[in-house]
C-alpha positions in Angstrom: -0.1 0.2 0.0 2.8 2.6 0.8 4.2 1.6 -2.1 1.2 2.6 -4.1 1.0 6.0 -2.7 4.6 6.6 -3.0 4.0 5.9 -6.9 1.0 8.0 -6.9 2.4 11.1 -5.5 5.6 10.3 -7.6 3.6 10.2 -10.7 1.4 13.6 -9.4 5.3 15.4 -8.9 6.1 14.1 -12.5 2.8 16.0 -13.7 3.2 19.2 -11.9 6.8 19.2 -13.0 6.1 18.6 -16.7 3.1 20.9 -16.7 5.5 23.9 -15.0 8.3 23.1 -17.2 5.9 23.9 -20.0 5.0 27.2 -18.4 7.5 29.8 -19.6 9.3 32.3 -17.0 8.3 36.1 -17.3 11.9 36.5 -19.0 11.3 33.8 -21.6 8.2 35.3 -22.5 8.6 38.7 -22.4 12.3 38.5 -24.7 14.3 40.0 -22.1 15.8 39.4 -18.5 13.4 40.5 -15.8 14.6 43.6 -14.3 16.6 44.6 -16.9 13.3 46.5 -18.5 10.0 48.2 -17.0 7.5 46.3 -18.8 4.3 48.3 -20.0 1.1 47.5 -18.5 -0.3 45.6 -21.7 2.5 42.8 -22.0 1.9 41.9 -18.1 -1.6 41.3 -18.9 -0.7 39.2 -21.9 1.6 37.1 -19.4 -1.0 36.8 -17.1 -3.0 35.4 -19.7 -0.7 33.3 -21.0 -0.4 31.5 -17.9 -4.0 31.3 -17.2 -4.3 29.5 -20.7 -1.4 27.2 -19.9 -1.9 26.2 -16.5 -4.7 24.4 -14.8 -3.7 26.1 -11.6 -4.6 29.6 -12.5 -7.9 31.7 -13.3 -7.4 35.0 -14.9 -10.7 37.6 -14.3 -11.0 41.2 -15.8 -12.7 43.1 -13.3 -12.8 46.5 -14.8 -11.3 49.4 -16.9 -9.3 52.5 -15.6 -10.5 56.1 -16.9 -7.6 55.2 -19.8 -9.3 52.2 -20.8 -6.7 49.8 -19.6 -8.0 46.7 -18.2 -7.8 45.6 -14.4 -7.4 41.8 -13.7 -6.9 39.2 -10.6 -5.7 36.0 -11.4 -6.9 32.9 -9.0 -4.3 30.5 -8.1 -4.3 27.4 -6.5 -4.2 23.6 -6.6 -6.2 22.3 -9.7 -8.8 20.5 -7.7 -9.4 23.9 -5.7 -9.7 25.8 -8.7 -12.2 23.9 -9.9 -14.1 24.1 -6.7 -13.3 28.0 -6.6 -16.6 29.1 -6.2 -17.7 26.8 -3.5 -14.4 28.0 -1.6 -15.7 31.7 -2.3 -19.2 31.2 -0.8 -18.0 29.4 2.1 -16.0 31.9 3.4 -18.5 34.2 3.4 -20.6 31.9 5.5 -17.4 32.2 7.8 -18.1 35.8 7.9 -21.8 35.8 8.2 -22.4 37.4 5.0 -24.1 34.4 3.4 -26.1 31.7 5.9 -24.8 28.6 6.4 -21.8 26.7 8.1 -18.4 26.9 6.7 -16.1 23.5 6.2 -13.7 24.2 3.9 -10.1 24.7 5.3 -8.9 27.0 2.3 -6.8 29.8 3.3 -7.4 32.8 0.9 -4.0 35.1 0.2 -4.8 38.6 -1.7 -1.8 40.2 -2.9 -1.9 43.7 -4.6 0.9 45.4 -6.4 1.7 48.7 -8.0 -1.0 51.0 -6.4 1.3 53.8 -6.7 2.2 53.6 -10.1 6.0 54.7 -9.9 6.7 52.4 -7.4 7.1 50.3 -10.4 9.0 46.9 -8.8 5.8 45.8 -8.1 4.3 44.6 -11.0 7.4 43.1 -12.3 7.2 41.0 -8.9 3.9 40.0 -9.6 4.8 38.2 -12.8 8.0 36.2 -10.9 5.7 35.3 -7.9 3.0 34.0 -10.1 5.3 31.9 -12.1 7.3 30.6 -8.9 3.9 29.6 -7.4 3.0 27.2 -10.1 6.6 26.1 -11.0 7.9 25.5 -7.5 5.3 26.3 -4.2 2.2 23.6 -5.6 2.5 22.1 -2.0 1.4 25.9 -0.5 -1.4 25.8 -3.1 -3.2 22.4 -1.7 -4.9 24.4 1.1 -4.4 28.3 -0.1 -6.0 30.4 -2.8 -3.5 33.4 -3.7 -5.5 36.1 -5.5 -3.1 38.3 -7.1 -3.5 42.0 -8.8 -1.0 42.6 -10.6 -1.2 46.4 -11.2 -4.1 48.2 -9.4 -3.3 51.5 -11.0 -2.3 51.0 -14.6 -2.5 54.5 -15.8 0.0 55.6 -13.4 2.2 52.9 -13.9 2.4 53.7 -17.9 2.9 57.1 -17.2 6.1 56.5 -15.4 7.2 53.4 -17.5 6.8 55.4 -20.4 8.3 58.4 -19.4 11.4 56.0 -18.0 11.7 54.0 -21.1 11.8 57.2 -23.3 14.4 59.1 -20.8 16.8 56.6 -19.8 20.7 56.0 -21.1 21.7 52.8 -22.5 22.8 51.2 -20.3 21.4 53.0 -17.3 22.8 55.7 -15.5 23.2 55.2 -11.9 23.9 58.8 -11.1 21.0 60.3 -8.8 21.3 63.7 -10.5 20.6 62.5 -14.1 17.0 62.9 -15.8 16.3 59.6 -15.5 16.1 59.7 -11.6 14.1 62.6 -11.4 10.3 62.5 -12.6 8.6 65.7 -14.0 5.5 66.6 -12.5 3.4 65.1 -11.7 5.0 61.8 -11.5 3.4 57.9 -12.1 2.3 57.7 -8.4 -1.5 58.7 -9.1 -4.0 57.2 -11.1 -5.6 59.4 -14.4 -7.3 62.2 -12.2 -4.0 62.4 -9.9 -5.5 60.8 -6.7 -3.5 58.4 -4.4 -5.2 55.0 -4.9 -3.7 54.2 -1.7 -6.0 56.5 0.7 -8.8 55.8 -1.5 -9.7 52.2 -0.2 -12.5 53.5 2.2 -13.9 56.4 0.4 -13.9 54.5 -3.1 -14.3 57.7 -5.1 -12.1 56.3 -7.9 -13.3 53.8 -10.3 -10.3 51.6 -9.8 -11.4 51.2 -6.6 -14.7 50.7 -6.8 -14.5 48.1 -9.3 -11.7 46.3 -6.9 -14.0 46.3 -3.8 -16.8 44.6 -5.7 -14.4 41.5 -6.3 -12.8 42.1 -2.7 -16.0 42.3 -1.0 -16.9 38.6 -3.0 -13.7 37.0 -1.4 -12.9 38.7 1.8 -9.6 37.0 2.0 -7.7 36.3 5.3 -4.3 37.8 4.5 -4.0 41.5 2.5 -0.6 42.6 1.0 -0.2 46.0 -0.3 3.1 46.3 -2.2 5.2 49.6 -2.2 8.5 51.4 -2.7 9.7 54.0 -0.4 13.0 56.1 -0.7 15.7 54.8 -2.4 18.3 54.9 1.2 15.7 52.8 3.2 16.0 49.2 4.1 13.1 46.9 3.0 9.8 47.5 5.6 7.8 44.6 6.5 5.3 44.1 9.1 4.6 44.3 12.1 3.4 47.9 12.3 3.5 50.7 14.9 1.3 52.3 17.0 -1.5 53.6 16.4 -3.4 50.4 16.1 -7.1 51.3 15.8 -9.0 49.6 19.0 -10.9 47.1 16.9 -7.5 45.3 15.9 -7.7 42.3 17.3 -4.7 40.5 19.6 -4.3 37.6 16.8 -4.3 40.2 13.8 -1.6 41.8 15.8 0.6 38.9 16.9 0.0 37.2 13.3 1.8 40.1 12.0 4.9 38.9 13.7 4.7 35.7 13.0 4.6 36.7 9.4 7.3 39.4 9.7 9.4 36.6 11.6 9.2 34.5 8.7 10.4 37.3 6.4 13.1 37.8 8.7 14.6 34.4 8.4 14.9 34.8 4.5 16.2 38.1 4.7 18.6 37.0 7.5 20.3 34.8 5.1 20.6 36.9 2.3 22.1 39.8 4.6 19.4 41.9 3.3 18.7 45.0 5.8 14.8 45.6 6.9 13.0 47.2 9.6 9.7 46.7 11.2 7.6 48.3 14.0 8.3 51.8 12.7 6.9 54.6 10.5 3.8 52.6 9.1 0.6 52.6 11.4 -2.5 51.2 11.3 -4.9 53.3 12.0 -6.7 55.8 8.8 -9.1 53.3 7.5 -8.7 54.0 4.0 -5.4 52.1 3.2 -4.4 49.2 1.3 -3.4 47.4 4.7 -6.4 49.1 7.4 -9.2 49.1 5.1 -8.5 44.9 4.8 -7.7 44.5 8.4 -10.8 46.7 9.4 -12.5 43.6 7.2 -11.3 41.1 9.4 -8.4 40.3 7.3 -4.3 40.6 8.5 -3.7 43.8 6.3 0.1 44.6 5.8 2.1 47.1 3.7 5.5 45.8 2.4 8.0 48.7 1.4 11.1 48.1 -0.8 13.6 50.9 -1.6 13.6 52.4 -4.9 10.3 54.2 -5.6 10.1 56.7 -9.0 13.8 57.9 -8.5 15.5 54.1 -8.6 14.8 53.3 -12.0 16.9 50.3 -13.1 19.8 51.4 -11.0 21.0 53.6 -8.6 24.1 54.4 -6.4 22.8 54.9 -2.6 24.3 56.3 0.5 26.5 52.9 0.9 28.0 53.4 -2.4 26.5 50.4 -3.9 24.0 50.3 -6.6 20.2 49.2 -5.8 18.7 47.9 -9.0 15.7 46.6 -10.3 16.6 43.3 -10.1 17.3 43.6 -6.4 13.8 44.8 -5.8 12.2 42.0 -7.7 13.6 39.6 -5.5 13.2 41.4 -2.3 9.6 41.4 -3.0 9.2 37.9 -4.7 10.8 36.9 -1.0 8.3 38.6 1.0 5.3 37.6 -0.8 6.4 34.1 -1.4 6.9 33.9 2.4 3.5 35.5 2.9 1.8 32.3 1.4 3.9 29.8 3.2 3.3 31.0 6.6 -0.7 31.8 5.7 -0.3 28.0 4.6 1.2 26.4 7.6 -1.3 28.5 10.1 -4.8 27.7 7.7 -7.0 26.4 10.5 -5.5 28.9 13.3 -5.9 31.8 10.8 -9.8 30.9 9.5 -10.7 30.1 13.3 -9.5 33.7 14.5 -10.8 35.5 10.9 -14.5 33.8 12.2 -14.1 35.3 15.7 -13.4 38.5 14.2 -17.1 38.8 13.0 -18.6 38.3 15.9 -19.7 41.9 17.0 -21.2 41.4 20.3 -19.1 43.3 22.4 -19.4 46.8 20.2 -20.7 49.1 22.7 -23.0 51.1 20.2 -25.3 48.9 18.6 -26.7 51.5 16.1 -25.4 54.9 14.5 -28.1 57.2 13.4 -28.2 60.1 10.5 -31.0 62.7 10.3 -31.0 65.5 7.7 -31.4 66.2 4.1 -32.9 63.4 2.2 -30.5 63.6 -0.7 -27.3 63.5 1.8 -28.6 60.4 3.4 -29.4 58.8 0.3 -25.4 59.2 -0.8 -24.3 57.7 2.2 -26.6 54.5 1.9 -25.0 54.6 -1.9 -21.6 55.0 -0.3 -22.4 52.3 2.0 -23.3 50.0 -0.6 -20.1 50.2 -1.9 -18.8 48.4 0.9 -21.7 46.1 0.9 -22.8 47.4 4.6 -26.2 47.2 5.5 -28.3 50.7 6.5 -32.3 51.0 6.6 -34.6 53.5 7.2 -35.3 53.9 11.1 -38.3 52.5 13.2 -40.0 55.1 15.3 -38.5 54.8 18.5 -37.2 57.2 21.7 -34.0 55.7 22.5 -30.8 57.0 24.8 -28.3 58.3 22.2 -25.5 60.5 21.7 -25.5 63.5 20.0 -22.6 64.2 17.8 -23.5 68.0 17.6 -23.8 68.9 21.2 -21.5 65.9 22.8 -24.3 64.7 25.2 -26.4 61.8 25.7 -30.1 62.3 26.2 -33.2 61.0 24.6 -33.9 61.1 20.3 -36.9 60.2 18.9 -35.9 58.8 15.8 -38.2 59.1 12.8 -39.0 57.0 9.3 -36.7 59.7 7.7 -33.8 58.8 9.6 -31.0 56.5 8.3 -29.6 53.7 10.9 -26.5 51.5 10.3 -26.3 48.6 12.5 -23.5 47.3 14.0 -25.2 44.0 14.3 -24.0 42.8 11.0 -20.7 41.0 9.3 -18.8 44.5 8.6 -20.0 46.0 12.2 -16.4 46.9 13.1 -15.9 48.8 10.0 -19.0 50.4 10.7 -17.8 51.8 14.2 -14.6 52.8 12.7 -16.3 55.1 9.7 -18.9 56.8 12.4 -17.5 56.6 15.6 -17.1 60.6 16.3 -13.5 59.8 17.8 -11.2 56.9 17.7 -9.0 56.1 20.2 -5.2 57.4 19.7 -2.5 55.6 21.6 0.0 57.9 20.1 -0.4 61.4 18.1 2.3 60.4 15.8 0.4 58.9 13.0 1.2 58.7 9.2 -2.3 60.3 8.1 -5.3 62.1 8.9 -6.6 61.3 12.5 -10.2 62.2 12.0 -13.0 61.0 9.1 -16.5 60.7 10.5 -19.0 59.9 8.0 -21.8 62.1 9.6 -19.9 65.5 9.4 -18.3 64.5 6.2 -21.7 64.5 4.9 -23.1 67.2 6.4 -25.5 65.2 8.8 -26.7 65.2 12.3 -25.3 62.1 13.7 -26.2 59.9 16.8 -24.7 56.7 18.2 -26.7 54.4 20.7 -26.3 51.8 22.7 -29.8 50.2 21.5 -30.3 48.3 18.4 -32.5 50.2 16.1 -34.5 47.9 13.4 -35.5 48.3 9.8 -38.9 50.2 9.6 -40.6 47.4 7.9 -43.3 49.6 6.7 -41.1 51.7 4.2 -40.0 50.1 1.0 -36.3 49.4 0.8 -36.0 50.6 -2.8 -36.9 54.1 -3.4 -38.7 54.8 -6.8 -36.9 57.6 -8.9 -38.2 61.2 -9.1 -40.3 61.8 -12.2 -41.1 65.5 -12.8 -44.1 66.4 -14.9 -44.0 69.1 -17.7 -46.3 72.3 -17.0 -46.9 74.4 -19.5 -48.2 76.8 -17.3 -45.6 77.4 -15.2 -44.1 81.2 -15.1 -40.8 79.5 -13.8 -39.2 76.1 -12.3 -37.3 75.9 -9.1 -34.7 73.8 -7.8 -33.2 73.7 -4.3 -29.9 74.7 -3.4 -27.9 72.8 -0.3 -26.2 69.8 -2.1 -23.5 69.0 -4.8 -25.7 67.4 -7.1 -27.7 70.7 -7.4 -24.3 72.0 -8.7 -24.6 69.5 -11.0 -28.0 70.2 -12.2 -26.9 73.7 -12.6 -23.9 72.8 -14.5 -26.3 70.7 -17.3 -28.4 73.9 -17.5 -25.8 76.1 -18.4 -24.3 73.7 -20.7 -27.3 73.5 -22.3 -27.6 77.5 -22.6 -30.5 77.9 -20.0 -30.7 81.3 -18.2 -30.6 80.5 -14.5 -30.8 83.0 -11.4 -30.7 82.2 -8.1 -32.1 84.1 -4.9 -29.8 85.8 -2.6 -33.1 86.0 -0.4 -35.2 83.2 1.5 -38.6 83.2 -0.4 -42.3 81.8 -0.7 -44.6 81.3 -3.9 -47.5 79.3 -4.1 -47.5 78.9 -0.7 -43.9 76.8 -0.8 -41.1 77.9 0.9 -37.5 78.3 -0.5 -33.9 78.7 1.0 -31.4 81.7 -0.4 -29.6 80.3 -3.1 -32.5 78.3 -5.0 -32.1 77.9 -8.8 -34.9 80.2 -10.7 -35.2 79.2 -14.3 -38.0 81.2 -16.0 -39.6 80.7 -19.0 -39.7 84.0 -20.4 -36.1 84.4 -20.3 -35.7 80.9 -22.0 -37.4 81.3 -24.8 -34.8 80.6 -27.1 -34.6 76.8 -25.6 -36.7 74.6 -28.1 -39.4 72.8 -26.0 -38.4 74.5 -23.2 -40.3 72.4 -20.5 -39.5 69.0 -21.9 -35.9 70.2 -21.8 -35.7 71.1 -18.0 -37.6 68.1 -16.8 -35.4 65.6 -19.0 -32.5 67.5 -17.4 -34.3 66.6 -13.8 -35.4 63.6 -14.5 -31.9 62.4 -15.3 -30.2 63.6 -12.7 -33.1 62.5 -10.4 -34.0 65.9 -9.0 -37.3 67.2 -7.7 -38.1 70.5 -9.3 -41.0 72.9 -8.4 -43.1 75.2 -10.8 -44.2 78.2 -9.8 -47.3 80.0 -11.4 -46.0 83.7 -10.8 -42.9 85.7 -10.3 -45.1 87.5 -7.3 -43.8 86.1 -4.4 -45.9 85.3 -1.0 -42.7 86.7 0.7 -39.0 87.5 0.0 -37.9 89.1 -3.8 -39.9 88.8 -6.4 -38.2 87.1 -9.5 -37.8 90.3 -11.3 -36.0 91.8 -8.0 -31.7 92.7 -8.1 -31.9 90.0 -5.1 -32.7 87.2 -7.8 -29.2 87.2 -9.7 -28.2 86.0 -13.3 -25.6 83.1 -13.1 -23.1 84.1 -16.0 -21.7 81.7 -18.2 -18.1 81.4 -16.3 -14.9 80.3 -18.2 -13.0 78.8 -15.0 -9.5 78.1 -15.3 -7.1 75.9 -12.6 -3.3 76.3 -12.6 -1.6 72.8 -12.7 2.0 71.8 -13.3 5.2 72.2 -11.6 5.0 74.1 -8.1 1.6 72.8 -7.6 0.1 69.8 -5.5 -0.7 67.1 -8.0 -3.2 65.8 -5.7 -5.1 69.1 -5.0 -5.2 69.9 -8.9 -6.2 66.1 -9.4 -9.1 66.9 -6.7 -10.5 69.8 -8.7 -10.1 68.1 -12.0 -11.7 65.0 -10.6 -14.9 67.2 -9.2 -15.3 69.4 -12.6 -15.7 66.1 -15.0 -17.1 63.5 -12.6 -19.3 65.6 -10.2 -20.3 69.5 -12.0 -19.8 67.9 -15.2 -18.6 71.5 -16.1 -15.7 72.6 -18.5 -12.3 73.4 -16.8 -9.5 74.9 -18.6 -6.0 73.7 -17.4 -3.2 76.4 -17.3 0.1 74.9 -17.1 2.2 77.0 -14.3 5.3 77.2 -17.0 2.5 78.7 -19.5 1.1 81.5 -17.1 3.7 84.3 -17.6 2.2 84.4 -21.3 -1.3 83.6 -20.4 -4.2 86.3 -21.0 -6.3 85.9 -17.7 -8.5 88.4 -19.1 -10.7 85.6 -20.8 -11.5 83.5 -17.5 -13.7 84.9 -15.0 -12.5 82.5 -12.5 -9.0 80.9 -11.7 -8.3 78.3 -9.2 -5.0 77.9 -7.2 -4.6 74.2 -6.2 -2.9 73.5 -2.7 0.7 73.8 -2.7 1.1 76.8 -5.2 3.1 79.5 -4.1 3.0 82.9 -6.0 6.1 85.0 -6.7 5.7 88.6 -7.0 5.6 88.3 -10.5 2.4 86.4 -10.2 1.0 88.4 -7.6 0.9 91.2 -10.0 -0.6 89.3 -12.5 -3.4 88.3 -10.3 -3.9 91.5 -8.9 -4.9 92.8 -12.7 -7.1 89.7 -13.2 -9.3 90.5 -10.0 -8.8 94.3 -10.9 -10.8 93.4 -14.1 -13.5 91.6 -12.2 -12.1 88.1 -12.7 -12.7 85.9 -9.1 -9.5 83.9 -8.1 -9.8 81.0 -5.5 -6.7 79.9 -3.6 -6.9 76.6 -1.6 -5.2 75.4 1.3 -1.3 76.6 1.3 -2.0 78.3 -1.8 -3.8 81.0 0.7 -0.1 81.4 2.2 0.9 83.3 -1.2 -1.1 86.3 -0.2 -0.5 86.6 3.7 1.3 89.4 4.8 2.5 90.6 1.3 2.1 94.2 0.2 -1.4 94.9 -1.2 -3.4 92.0 0.4 -5.2 92.0 3.5 -4.4 88.8 4.7 -2.6 88.2 7.8 -1.2 85.3 9.2 -1.8 84.7 13.0 1.4 85.2 14.9 2.9 82.9 17.7 3.7 84.7 21.0 7.1 84.7 21.9 6.6 83.0 25.4 5.0 80.2 23.5 7.5 79.2 21.1 9.6 75.8 22.8 13.2 76.3 23.4 14.3 73.5 21.0 17.6 73.3 21.7 17.0 72.3 25.2 14.8 69.5 24.7 16.7 65.6 24.6 17.2 64.3 21.0 15.1 61.3 21.2 11.8 63.7 22.7 12.1 66.4 19.7 9.5 64.3 17.7 6.5 64.3 20.2 7.7 68.1 21.4 7.4 68.7 17.3 3.9 67.2 17.1 2.5 69.9 19.8 2.8 72.4 16.8 0.8 70.4 14.2 -2.9 69.6 13.1 -3.1 66.2 11.5 -6.3 65.7 9.9 -8.6 67.2 12.9 -12.3 68.1 12.8 -13.3 71.4 13.9 -16.6 73.5 14.2 -16.6 76.6 12.3 -18.9 79.4 12.3 -20.7 80.6 8.8 -22.0 83.5 7.4 -25.1 81.5 5.9 -26.4 85.0 4.5 -23.4 85.3 1.8 -23.4 83.9 -1.4 -20.3 81.4 -0.6 -22.3 79.9 2.2 -25.8 79.3 0.3 -26.9 75.8 1.1 -25.4 75.8 4.5 -26.7 77.2 7.9 -24.6 78.7 10.7 -22.3 76.1 11.5 -20.1 74.0 9.5 -17.5 70.9 10.5 -14.1 71.5 8.8 -11.3 69.0 8.6 -8.7 70.9 9.2 -5.4 69.6 7.4 -2.5 72.0 8.8 -1.8 74.4 11.9 -1.9 77.3 9.4 -3.4 80.2 10.9 -4.8 83.5 9.8 -6.3 86.9 11.2 -9.7 87.6 10.4 -9.9 89.7 7.7 -10.2 93.5 9.0 -12.4 94.8 5.7 -14.1 91.9 3.1 -16.0 88.9 4.4 -15.5 86.4 6.6 -17.7 83.5 6.0 -16.5 81.2 7.9 -14.3 81.1 10.8 -13.4 79.1 14.2 -14.8 81.2 17.2 -13.4 81.9 20.5 -12.7 79.1 22.4 -12.3 76.8 19.4 -11.1 73.2 20.1 -11.0 69.7 17.9 -14.0 67.5 18.3 -12.3 64.8 16.6 -8.7 63.7 15.7 -5.1 64.8 16.9 -4.2 68.9 17.7 -1.4 69.6 19.5 -1.7 71.7 22.1 0.5 74.5 20.6 -1.1 74.4 17.2 -4.6 74.4 19.1 -4.0 78.1 20.7 -4.1 79.3 17.1 -7.3 78.0 15.8 -9.7 80.5 17.5 -11.0 83.7 16.0 -8.9 82.8 12.9 -10.4 82.5 9.3 -11.6 79.4 7.6 -13.5 80.8 4.3 -12.8 85.0 4.0 -13.2 87.0 0.7 -11.4 90.1 0.0 -12.6 92.4 -2.7 -9.8 93.6 -5.4 -10.9 96.1 -7.8 -13.9 94.8 -9.4 -13.1 91.4 -8.6 -12.2 89.3 -5.4 -9.8 86.6 -3.7 -11.7 83.6 -2.1 -9.5 82.3 0.4 -10.1 78.6 1.5 -7.7 77.8 4.4 -9.1 73.9 4.6 -9.4 72.4 1.5 -13.1 71.5 0.7 -12.3 68.9 -1.9 -9.6 66.8 0.2 -9.6 63.4 -1.3 -12.9 64.0 -2.7 -14.4 62.1 0.2 -15.5 65.4 2.7 -18.9 65.9 0.8 -20.1 68.6 2.9 -17.3 71.0 2.0 -18.1 70.9 -1.8 -20.9 73.3 -1.8 -18.4 76.1 -0.6 -16.2 75.5 -3.2 -19.4 75.5 -5.9 -20.4 78.6 -4.6 -17.2 80.0 -5.1 -17.1 79.2 -8.7 -20.8 80.4 -9.8 -21.8 82.7 -7.3 -19.1 85.3 -6.7 
């Protein structure tokens, strides 16, 4: 019997060996040694397709396309038997989480490896090709109890931007001197995607199509381990888990300890090779939108691996110890950690599955319900946002419960209504619900890699509550709302649309693009017995006779955008200003420009570009900073300066001429500093009191980082006061929660308009703010307007478009474009 078993195993080994020999290595397939060139995305796809077609261990699935029509793929790699049974393995794992009903019986681990989320960290995708090859030719044993999912390139648009530039720029043979052009990317670099977003900060917010499409696959699989492969600066050793504090409190002891086990396994191989590495530094597990934290909050062991290189390294570069770091080195390091991860997962499958299942027991979560209240369209947006993550939400039952009020920071009874949205924690992804909706997460240390606040109710401009009571679904309401169907009214004097949400601006943009004359009211008014707030859009029949089929055209736009418009039978209002009043202003067609290029933040420019093209649907003129000097700005009514821009004396003169002629200049984030304390401008920076300045020379060396953080604001939420009567604030009430991203502070304007500011005794309500930075916030500017000739400068100290997830700030930006 033993001889028969041995013979069977020998035949099986020979079969796999023959199959493996028939699979070409990446080098053989590509026609060059892997690591001697950067491979363009279409060739990477060809290799993965080739492997899939020639190996019974691999299935390749296309899951989407990028903005530039590059395909997005994942490969599933496992034993032949597991590949045949792949769907059962997937559904069985979802039973383990509670997403599907039933008892899980399989003992198959799922490891997901993601490569090249940052396009210019380009060794990752090269590594993906070598990793899949080694798995099916050398490591079949691990595949018996493991499914490996490989996404070879999360960000092909950014990767090809980098690879095409490098291949066009490099010397032959490559030059290792860090000074030469092939080691210094031009703006915007290959790191971001098409719209210049950092996809590694978009996992939770899912504003980009790459993320949205990837999450559909991720949520179908819910892997037990997820690794995000990165690169860092050229002189940094390799980094792998465990991470550093702060860890979010929902992360389990098992997730912490297994990271350490995985790290020790990597260290074994790195020690053998004499490769330098570090752990437990720099990369924390707190901000929820990373490729390591998001999977962690979904029950996985989420990890970042960082290889030295980045966009500077090219094919080879001299580093600090006078050795040459090559692309081949980088591939070898990443391949080692990738395979090591799969190895230890395979060796610990049963324990890993058991602990993964435990993660989805949410009975110990204190808050059982998070409740949202406010504008129906904003609530609908939150519901759609949650659907991207397959998180359950529903209309509330009518009940009186004890709740914590976010706006007033008190606990008292709350009477819920059928219009409130409930997000329960008694669901598989209840821990992610806590992360996204809790007002403030616990910080074990203020030193973090990213922002420290992101509360969803405040981000969407809604009232938020948390309760220890579990509110159930209101069964009397249909779960699916019917689309809005407006009807034509041939007797309408005008059609009116409210103004308090970004989709209202999308409606406005479409109207202007179609040639409609649109007005807005600067006063509250009522007509035909209905009340309307200031900012409401008014489209009058008499001003739009040039629009063929006026009624049909406006109703078609409203229905397409799911906007509820109302008709008015007269321009003679019940209260407020009649439609012919000077308080009902024409929204003139705006020719809008934005600066881009060297000297601007590519991320900030990308946020503006993305907002205009995907939400406003309004044309935008992109002017490169190198062409600004010879650009005639008089052709434009609005000019936007992204965060990061710093104007010279010469450009300040040009901007003064632009605004004096009637133009509106919008400065965002640090671009505001271009005007502070400059001759001819009213903006002043807040000065730090001398006695508050720390004596740095007396602080011990190892305490200076903690001391310096006292001067920082790391993405913290503050409550501001708003002048809701000003057009810049139409659609808002007298308070606004701002995500403050830096400690920059400016005095209130002595002349002009302080539309938004932080009042006396302001303090952060969520996130970290250093004690010294906090002293500067009270009586400081948030949104201000300085009149300049016939035009104006609009100062936006906090970026309202940050990563496109702070939804409630976007209307300020829209008002700045259209109403000023």
